[in-house]
Residue, then its C-alpha position, 0 to 999 in steps of 0.5 A: m500500500a502506498n503512503v498518502e502524500d500531501f502538502i506539509f505544514d511546519a510548526d507555525g502552520d505555514i506551508k513547508i518549502f523544500n528546495g524552493d518548492l512546496a514540500v510533499e511528504p507522507s501526510d497521515n500524521q498531519h491528517i490526524q492532527d487536522i481532524f483533531l483540531a477541526n470542528k465539525g463543519q470546518f471542512r466544507q466537503y466533509p462537514t461531519i469530520g472534526i473532533g474539536i479537541e480544543s473545546k474538549l480540553n476546556g469542558s467536561t468530556n465523556i471519554q467514551f464519547l471522545r473515543k467513539q468520535i476519534r474512531e469514527n473520524l479516522k475511519f472516514d479518512n480510511m485509517t484504523i486505530t491500532k492503539l488508543n489510550i486516553d487518561g483523565a487529563l486527555n493524554i492521548d496515545l494513538r497509533a493508526k494505520r491507513t487501510k486503503 
């Protein structure tokens, strides 16, 4: 199975440039980060995608509901979670692999 590649952003959220051109690299980790940070409705083509983790950190979060949201959102991006640990402080240990 080939890795999915996409434009990559740096730590500041700017498009990464490599040798004077846009950097294109394996992007699974970036896609996971984007899904975690986005709220539902932010991806116009896929309005049901987004976990909105920042709002979860500031409110009371049902861990089981959060687990379900993570699994559903990543499944939509053709990823399968191989490990998901969430402790009470919302430390998330996540390992996922692309299924298609």
